[in-house]
C-alpha positions as CSV (number, residue, x, y, z in Angstrom):
1,M,21.1,35.6,-21.1
2,S,22.0,32.4,-20.5
3,A,24.0,30.2,-22.3
4,S,21.4,28.0,-22.9
5,S,19.2,30.3,-24.2
6,S,22.1,32.3,-26.6
7,P,22.0,32.9,-30.3
8,G,23.8,29.7,-32.0
9,S,23.4,27.8,-28.7
10,L,22.9,23.4,-28.8
11,A,19.4,24.8,-27.5
12,Q,18.9,26.1,-30.7
13,L,19.5,23.0,-32.8
14,P,16.9,20.6,-34.2
15,D,16.7,17.6,-30.7
16,D,17.1,14.7,-32.1
17,G,17.0,13.3,-28.9
18,E,20.5,11.7,-28.7
19,V,22.8,14.8,-29.1
20,D,23.0,16.6,-25.4
21,S,25.6,18.4,-24.0
22,L,27.2,15.5,-21.9
23,T,27.4,13.6,-24.9
24,I,28.7,16.1,-27.1
25,G,31.4,17.1,-24.4
26,R,32.6,13.0,-23.8
27,R,32.9,12.8,-27.7
28,I,35.1,15.7,-28.0
29,R,37.1,14.8,-25.0
30,Q,37.7,11.4,-27.0
31,L,38.5,12.7,-30.2
32,R,41.2,14.9,-28.2
33,T,42.8,12.3,-26.6
34,D,42.9,10.3,-29.6
35,R,44.7,12.8,-31.1
36,G,46.9,12.5,-28.1
37,M,45.9,16.2,-27.5
38,T,46.3,17.7,-24.0
39,L,43.1,19.8,-22.4
40,E,45.7,22.9,-22.6
41,E,46.8,22.4,-26.3
42,L,43.2,22.0,-27.7
43,A,42.1,25.3,-25.3
44,A,45.3,26.9,-27.1
45,A,44.0,25.9,-30.5
46,V,40.3,27.1,-30.3
47,D,41.6,30.5,-28.0
48,R,39.7,29.7,-24.4
49,A,40.7,29.0,-21.2
50,P,41.4,25.2,-20.3
51,S,38.8,25.2,-17.5
52,Q,36.2,26.4,-20.3
53,L,37.3,23.8,-22.3
54,S,36.9,21.2,-19.3
55,M,33.4,22.6,-18.2
56,I,32.6,21.4,-22.2
57,E,33.8,18.0,-22.1
58,N,31.9,17.8,-18.4
59,G,28.6,18.6,-20.3
60,R,28.2,21.7,-17.3
61,R,28.3,24.2,-20.2
62,E,26.7,24.7,-23.7
63,P,29.4,25.6,-26.0
64,K,28.0,27.9,-29.0
65,L,28.1,26.4,-32.6
66,T,31.0,28.6,-33.7
67,L,33.1,27.3,-30.9
68,L,32.3,23.4,-31.8
69,R,33.6,24.3,-35.5
70,S,36.5,25.3,-34.2
71,I,36.8,22.6,-31.7
72,A,36.2,20.3,-34.9
73,R,39.1,21.5,-36.6
74,A,41.0,21.3,-34.0
75,V,40.7,17.8,-33.5
76,G,40.1,17.0,-37.3
77,T,36.9,16.1,-37.8
78,T,33.8,18.1,-39.2
79,L,30.9,19.8,-37.0
80,D,28.6,17.2,-38.6
81,A,31.1,14.4,-36.6
82,L,30.9,15.9,-33.7
83,L,26.9,16.1,-33.7
84,E,26.3,12.3,-34.6
85,S,24.7,10.2,-32.4
86,E,27.0,7.0,-32.8
87,P,27.5,5.2,-29.9
88,L,30.4,6.5,-27.7
89,D,33.5,3.7,-26.3
90,E,31.7,1.7,-22.8
91,R,33.7,3.7,-20.7
92,A,32.4,7.1,-21.6
93,T,29.1,5.6,-22.6
94,L,29.1,4.9,-18.4
95,E,30.6,7.9,-17.4
96,I,27.5,9.8,-19.2
97,A,25.2,7.7,-17.6
98,L,26.7,8.0,-14.3
99,E,26.8,11.9,-14.5
100,R,23.2,11.6,-16.0
101,A,22.1,9.2,-12.1
102,M,24.3,11.9,-10.3
103,R,21.5,14.7,-11.8
104,G,18.5,12.9,-10.8
105,Q,16.0,12.1,-8.6
106,T,17.6,9.3,-6.7
107,F,21.1,10.6,-6.0
108,Q,19.2,13.6,-4.6
109,A,17.1,12.0,-2.4
110,L,19.6,10.4,-1.2
111,G,21.7,13.4,-0.2
112,I,24.4,12.2,-2.7
113,P,26.3,15.1,-3.7
114,P,27.8,14.6,-7.6
115,F,30.9,14.3,-8.0
116,R,34.0,14.3,-10.4
117,I,34.6,10.9,-12.8
118,G,38.2,10.5,-12.6
119,K,40.3,8.1,-14.6
120,T,41.0,6.5,-12.0
121,V,38.0,5.3,-11.1
122,P,37.3,1.3,-12.3
123,S,34.8,0.9,-14.6
124,E,33.5,-2.2,-13.0
125,A,33.1,0.6,-9.7
126,L,31.0,2.9,-12.3
127,K,29.0,-0.4,-13.4
128,A,28.0,-0.7,-9.4
129,M,27.4,2.6,-8.9
130,L,24.8,1.9,-11.7
131,A,23.5,-1.0,-10.7
132,L,22.8,0.1,-7.7
133,Q,20.7,3.0,-9.3
134,G,18.7,0.8,-11.2
135,E,17.6,-1.2,-8.0
136,I,17.0,2.2,-6.1
137,E,14.6,3.1,-9.0
138,R,12.9,0.2,-9.2
139,L,12.0,-0.2,-5.6
140,R,10.9,3.1,-5.4
141,D,8.6,2.1,-8.6
142,E,7.5,-1.0,-6.9
143,R,6.4,0.5,-3.8
144,A,4.3,3.6,-5.6
145,A,1.7,1.1,-6.0
146,T,-0.9,2.2,-8.4
147,P,-4.4,1.0,-7.7
148,E,-4.4,-1.5,-10.4
149,E,-1.3,-2.6,-8.5
150,A,-3.1,-2.6,-5.6
151,R,-6.1,-4.2,-6.6
152,R,-3.4,-7.2,-7.9
153,A,-2.5,-7.6,-4.3
154,N,-5.3,-8.2,-2.6
155,V,-6.7,-10.3,-5.3
156,A,-3.8,-12.6,-4.2
157,L,-4.5,-12.5,-1.0
158,R,-8.0,-13.0,-0.6
159,K,-7.0,-16.0,-3.1
160,L,-4.4,-17.5,-0.4
161,M,-7.2,-16.8,2.2
162,R,-10.2,-18.6,0.2
163,T,-7.7,-21.9,0.0
164,Q,-6.6,-21.8,3.5
165,N,-10.4,-20.9,4.6
166,N,-9.0,-18.0,6.1
167,Y,-7.6,-20.4,8.9
168,F,-3.6,-19.6,9.4
169,P,-2.6,-21.9,12.0
170,E,1.2,-20.2,12.6
171,L,0.0,-17.4,13.4
172,E,-3.0,-19.3,16.1
173,E,0.7,-20.5,17.4
174,H,2.2,-17.2,17.4
175,A,-1.3,-16.2,19.5
176,R,-0.8,-19.2,22.2
177,R,2.6,-18.8,23.2
178,I,2.9,-15.0,24.3
179,L,-0.8,-15.3,26.2
180,D,0.5,-18.7,27.5
181,A,3.8,-16.2,28.3
182,V,1.9,-14.0,29.9
183,D,-0.5,-16.7,31.9
184,H,-3.8,-15.9,30.0
185,P,-6.2,-18.0,32.0
186,G,-8.8,-17.4,28.9
187,G,-11.8,-15.6,28.1
188,P,-11.4,-11.9,27.1
189,L,-8.1,-10.2,27.7
190,T,-8.1,-7.2,29.8
191,Q,-6.4,-4.1,29.2
192,R,-3.6,-5.1,31.9
193,T,-3.3,-8.4,29.9
194,A,-2.6,-6.3,26.7
195,S,0.6,-3.9,29.3
196,D,2.0,-7.7,29.9
197,I,2.6,-8.2,26.7
198,A,4.3,-5.5,25.8
199,A,6.3,-5.9,29.0
200,H,7.4,-9.4,27.6
201,L,8.3,-7.6,24.6
202,G,10.8,-5.5,26.6
203,F,7.8,-2.7,25.5
204,T,6.3,0.7,28.2
205,L,3.5,1.7,27.2
206,H,3.7,5.5,26.3
207,Y,0.5,7.7,25.9
208,V,0.3,11.0,24.2
209,P,-1.3,13.7,22.6
210,D,1.0,14.7,19.7
211,L,1.3,11.6,17.7
212,P,2.1,11.7,14.2
213,Q,-1.5,12.2,12.2
214,T,-0.9,9.3,10.1
215,T,0.3,7.0,12.6
216,R,-1.4,4.4,14.7
217,S,1.5,4.3,17.0
218,V,5.2,4.6,16.8
219,A,7.5,2.0,18.5
220,D,10.6,3.1,19.5
221,I,12.7,0.1,18.9
222,K,15.9,1.7,20.7
223,N,14.5,2.6,23.6
224,G,11.6,-0.3,24.3
225,R,8.9,2.8,24.3
226,L,5.8,2.4,22.3
227,Y,3.8,5.1,21.8
228,L,-0.2,5.4,21.2
229,S,-2.6,8.3,21.5
230,S,-3.5,9.6,24.6
231,R,-7.1,10.8,22.5
232,L,-8.6,7.7,22.0
233,T,-12.4,8.3,21.4
234,S,-14.9,6.4,23.4
235,K,-15.3,4.0,20.7
236,G,-11.9,3.3,20.3
237,D,-10.1,-0.1,22.0
238,P,-6.9,0.7,23.8
239,R,-6.7,-3.4,23.8
240,T,-6.5,-3.4,19.8
241,A,-3.9,-0.5,19.6
242,V,-1.7,-2.4,21.6
243,L,-1.7,-5.3,20.6
244,Q,-2.0,-4.4,16.7
245,A,1.3,-2.1,17.3
246,L,3.0,-5.3,19.5
247,S,2.0,-8.2,16.5
248,S,4.5,-6.6,14.1
249,R,6.9,-6.9,16.4
250,M,6.0,-10.3,17.4
251,L,6.0,-11.7,13.9
252,G,9.8,-10.3,13.1
253,H,8.0,-8.0,10.3
254,R,10.7,-5.9,8.5
255,E,10.5,-2.9,6.3
256,P,8.1,-4.0,3.0
257,T,9.7,-4.3,0.2
258,S,6.6,-3.6,-2.2
259,Y,2.7,-3.0,-1.6
260,A,1.9,-6.6,-1.5
261,E,4.1,-7.4,1.5
262,F,2.8,-4.4,2.9
263,L,-0.7,-5.5,2.5
264,R,0.4,-9.4,4.1
265,Q,1.9,-7.7,7.1
266,R,-1.3,-5.8,7.7
267,V,-3.3,-8.8,7.3
268,E,-1.2,-10.8,9.7
269,T,-1.1,-8.4,12.0
270,N,-5.3,-7.9,12.4
271,Y,-5.4,-11.6,12.7
272,L,-2.7,-11.6,15.5
273,T,-4.7,-9.4,17.2
274,G,-7.9,-11.3,17.0
275,A,-6.3,-14.8,18.0
276,L,-5.2,-12.6,21.0
277,L,-8.5,-10.9,22.0
278,I,-10.3,-14.0,20.8
279,P,-8.0,-17.5,22.2
280,E,-8.9,-19.8,19.2
281,A,-8.5,-22.6,22.7
282,H,-11.2,-20.9,24.3
283,A,-13.4,-19.5,21.4
284,V,-13.7,-22.8,19.8
285,P,-15.5,-24.8,22.2
286,F,-17.3,-21.5,23.4
287,L,-18.6,-21.5,19.8
288,E,-19.2,-25.6,19.4
289,D,-21.3,-25.5,22.0
290,A,-23.4,-22.5,20.3
291,K,-23.8,-24.5,17.2
292,H,-24.9,-28.1,18.8
293,D,-27.6,-25.6,20.3
294,R,-27.8,-23.8,16.8
295,A,-27.8,-20.4,18.0
296,I,-24.2,-18.9,16.7
297,S,-24.6,-15.4,17.2
298,I,-22.1,-12.9,16.4
299,E,-23.3,-10.6,18.8
300,D,-22.6,-13.0,21.4
301,L,-19.3,-13.5,19.9
302,R,-18.5,-9.8,20.4
303,D,-20.4,-9.4,24.1
304,A,-18.2,-12.8,25.5
305,Y,-14.9,-11.0,24.5
306,S,-15.8,-7.2,24.9
307,V,-14.5,-6.7,21.1
308,S,-16.0,-4.6,18.2
309,Y,-18.7,-6.5,16.4
310,E,-16.2,-6.0,13.3
311,T,-13.8,-8.1,15.2
312,A,-15.7,-10.6,16.8
313,A,-17.3,-11.3,12.7
314,H,-13.3,-10.9,11.3
315,R,-12.5,-13.7,14.0
316,F,-15.4,-16.0,13.5
317,T,-14.6,-16.4,9.6
318,N,-11.2,-17.7,11.3
319,L,-12.5,-20.5,13.2
320,A,-16.4,-21.0,11.3
321,S,-14.6,-23.9,8.4
322,V,-11.8,-25.2,9.9
323,H,-14.0,-26.2,13.4
324,L,-17.0,-26.1,12.6
325,G,-17.0,-27.1,9.0
326,I,-19.3,-23.9,7.9
327,P,-18.2,-22.2,4.7
328,V,-18.9,-18.5,5.3
329,H,-18.6,-14.8,3.8
330,F,-17.9,-11.2,4.9
331,L,-18.3,-7.7,3.9
332,K,-17.8,-4.7,5.0
333,V,-19.9,-1.8,3.1
334,H,-19.3,1.8,3.4
335,E,-22.4,3.9,3.6
336,S,-22.1,5.0,-0.1
337,G,-22.2,1.4,-1.6
338,T,-18.6,0.9,-1.7
339,I,-17.2,-2.4,-0.8
340,T,-14.6,-2.1,1.4
341,K,-13.3,-5.5,2.8
342,A,-14.7,-8.5,1.4
343,Y,-13.8,-12.0,2.0
344,E,-15.3,-15.6,0.9
345,N,-15.1,-19.7,0.5
346,D,-19.1,-20.6,0.5
347,D,-19.0,-19.6,-3.5
348,V,-21.4,-16.3,-2.6
349,N,-20.8,-14.2,-6.3
350,F,-19.5,-10.5,-5.1
351,P,-19.0,-8.1,-8.0
352,T,-15.5,-7.9,-9.3
353,D,-13.6,-6.2,-11.5
354,R,-11.6,-7.4,-14.6
355,L,-8.6,-8.4,-12.0
356,G,-10.8,-10.6,-10.0
357,A,-10.6,-7.6,-7.0
358,I,-14.1,-7.2,-4.6
359,E,-12.6,-4.3,-3.0
360,G,-13.6,-1.3,-4.7
361,Q,-17.0,-2.4,-6.1
362,M,-20.9,-1.5,-5.1
363,C,-22.4,-3.8,-3.5
364,C,-26.0,-4.6,-4.9
365,R,-28.8,-2.5,-3.2
366,R,-30.6,-5.5,-2.5
367,W,-27.8,-7.6,-0.5
368,T,-28.3,-7.4,3.6
369,S,-25.0,-5.1,3.6
370,R,-26.7,-2.1,1.6
371,V,-30.9,-3.1,3.3
372,V,-29.3,-2.8,6.1
373,F,-28.3,1.0,6.0
374,E,-32.4,1.6,5.5
375,V,-33.4,-0.1,9.0
376,D,-34.0,2.1,11.8
377,D,-33.4,-0.1,14.5
378,H,-29.7,-0.4,15.1
379,F,-30.1,-2.0,18.6
380,N,-31.0,-5.3,17.1
381,P,-28.9,-7.4,14.8
382,Y,-30.5,-7.2,11.2
383,Y,-31.2,-10.7,9.2
384,Q,-32.5,-11.4,5.9
385,Y,-32.3,-14.3,3.2
386,T,-31.4,-13.5,-0.5
387,D,-32.1,-15.5,-3.3
388,T,-28.9,-15.1,-6.1
389,G,-28.2,-16.5,-9.0
390,N,-25.9,-19.3,-7.3
391,G,-28.3,-19.8,-4.7
392,T,-30.1,-18.7,-1.4
393,Y,-27.9,-17.1,1.2
394,W,-28.5,-15.5,4.6
395,C,-27.2,-13.0,6.1
396,T,-26.7,-10.7,10.0
397,A,-25.3,-7.0,9.5
398,R,-24.2,-4.1,11.7
399,V,-24.0,-0.7,11.2
400,E,-20.9,0.9,13.0
401,Q,-19.5,4.1,12.6
402,S,-15.9,5.4,12.0
403,S,-14.3,8.7,11.5
404,E,-14.7,7.4,7.4
405,G,-18.4,7.5,7.7
406,A,-21.0,4.8,8.5
407,H,-20.0,0.9,7.7
408,S,-22.4,-2.0,7.4
409,V,-20.3,-5.2,8.7
410,S,-22.2,-8.7,7.5
411,V,-21.5,-12.2,7.9
412,G,-23.3,-14.4,6.0
413,V,-23.4,-18.7,4.8
414,R,-25.6,-20.9,2.6
415,F,-29.3,-21.4,3.3
416,D,-27.8,-25.6,3.9
417,D,-26.1,-23.7,7.1
418,T,-28.5,-21.2,8.8
419,R,-29.7,-23.4,11.0
420,W,-26.8,-23.2,13.0
421,F,-28.1,-19.3,13.7
422,L,-29.7,-17.3,15.4
423,G,-32.1,-15.1,13.2
424,R,-32.5,-17.6,11.0
425,D,-36.7,-17.1,11.5
426,T,-36.4,-13.8,9.8
427,P,-39.2,-12.8,7.3
428,N,-36.4,-10.3,5.7
429,R,-35.8,-11.8,2.3
430,G,-34.8,-9.6,-0.9
431,V,-33.2,-10.4,-4.5
432,S,-29.7,-10.2,-6.0
433,K,-29.6,-11.0,-9.3
434,H,-26.4,-8.9,-9.9
435,S,-23.9,-11.7,-10.6
436,V,-26.3,-13.0,-14.0
437,E,-28.0,-9.7,-15.0
438,V,-28.3,-5.9,-14.8
439,C,-29.7,-6.3,-11.3
440,C,-29.7,-3.0,-8.9
441,R,-27.1,-1.7,-11.7
442,R,-28.5,0.3,-14.3
443,A,-32.0,2.4,-12.8
444,P,-35.7,1.6,-13.7
445,A,-36.1,1.9,-17.4
446,E,-39.1,4.6,-16.3
447,L,-36.6,6.2,-13.9
448,E,-34.0,6.4,-17.0
449,A,-36.5,8.1,-18.9
450,A,-37.6,10.2,-16.9
451,W,-34.2,11.8,-15.8
452,R,-31.3,10.4,-17.7
453,D,-31.4,14.2,-19.9
454,N,-32.6,16.1,-17.6
455,S,-30.3,15.7,-14.7
456,W,-26.8,16.5,-14.4
457,P,-25.0,15.5,-10.7
458,N,-21.9,17.3,-9.2
459,V,-19.5,14.1,-8.3
460,R,-18.3,13.3,-5.0
461,T,-14.8,12.1,-6.1
462,P,-12.8,10.3,-3.2
463,R,-9.5,12.1,-3.8
464,T,-8.0,8.1,-3.8
465,L,-9.5,7.6,-6.5
466,L,-7.5,10.5,-9.0
467,A,-4.2,9.6,-7.4
468,T,-1.9,6.7,-6.9
469,L,-1.3,4.8,-3.5
470,P,0.9,6.8,-1.1
471,T,4.2,6.0,-1.7
472,G,7.0,4.9,0.9
473,A,8.0,1.4,2.6
474,F,4.9,2.3,4.9
475,P,2.3,4.3,2.3
476,G,0.8,7.4,3.5
477,V,3.5,7.4,6.0
478,D,5.4,10.8,6.6
479,T,8.7,9.4,7.8
480,T,9.8,12.9,9.1
481,D,7.0,13.4,11.7
482,V,7.5,10.1,12.7
483,Y,11.8,10.8,13.3
484,E,11.0,14.3,15.0
485,F,8.5,12.7,16.9
486,L,11.3,9.8,18.2
487,E,13.9,12.4,18.8
488,A,12.0,14.4,20.9
489,H,10.4,11.8,23.0
490,A,13.7,9.9,23.3
491,P,15.0,9.6,26.8
492,R,17.4,11.7,27.6
């Protein structure tokens, strides 16, 4: 039978939340030293071995009540006084706090074995170790972002993007310098140019079949090797994979210390990748000519630079307001109706939660981004005017497939700016009042009356809805897999 479960052990005492083996052990030591007793003298007085009392004083063994009574008499106090919850002196309090820390997850995760806190260890050193442990735990908590923290970070970033019309001149300048360094003449960026950019940054490209599942690429900074998957799908763009992997090196990103910083770095990486694939100096005249001809088309931008529709749509939002004077909005919506990406500076009223976050909300069933899923013709773009409580908007949308299912990507403008776009003559119209009325957020009254009490759906709950976001500096990445991969592939 263990000491903790023995009759008469401390486990049988009432738990007041304060008394524990560490506190009692330090109090015994404090009372013993106050009386000028050595450990051996106290051991002799209670008829126990000094090593046994040492373990009790260090909180590594829980004494029985009979032994505690004997110890109390030997040091000239009572059992109640020995078990009282009054604070110990500062030194004893520091030692107890560090003992508890050494037994906790932070020390264990760092691989720091517990050590004996001797009398010669300065109190200042104990305070420093406790302060470091507290900061490590704070950073861990900060990185372990909850969905609410993620939404707050998204809202803050979207506000910044709106303030700057989704245009970041410092990132455009980064792209210009890189393209000039490899003598890119303009126009579509080829796979060879992407490799030239890698070489300019000191990296060689290596396509491997065993890239860790939680990564898109892995950079071996020590040996200047960039690993990418050799199993790119037919819809994957190898240029994008290379440029996204290199963008963090171009921008000097360091390991993120919060989810907000991780999110900002990812947005910067995507922005710079788009600026390299669709260079500002070449794309702006292209778009200005299209505006002059009243023939702006996301499809034409896509085809001119051989990029995906989503990349072209993103890049258009970077350039439209600053260079063309056109406020714009962008939506990416999963086939389930959930908004996964959003941007606007044209006052369109997207659904939001109480924090102001758009991502994760249900897109209105009557909005272009949802209606496009019902269109049979996926070859031609879909256009639609939508009357809202905040005015009329025109949108162009397409459906694209991904490993996570189908998504619609749409770009839209206010009615007055429609004159610059192809597709403005569309007869498709919709009415979305979700911003001011119930709209489609509730089923029609007759359907609800017929089925509400006669149905029970089995919800297909996304696993991410039931958990916090993945922890770590790079959320969701299995660092052990990454390090083992690098060790296996490093040049010998």
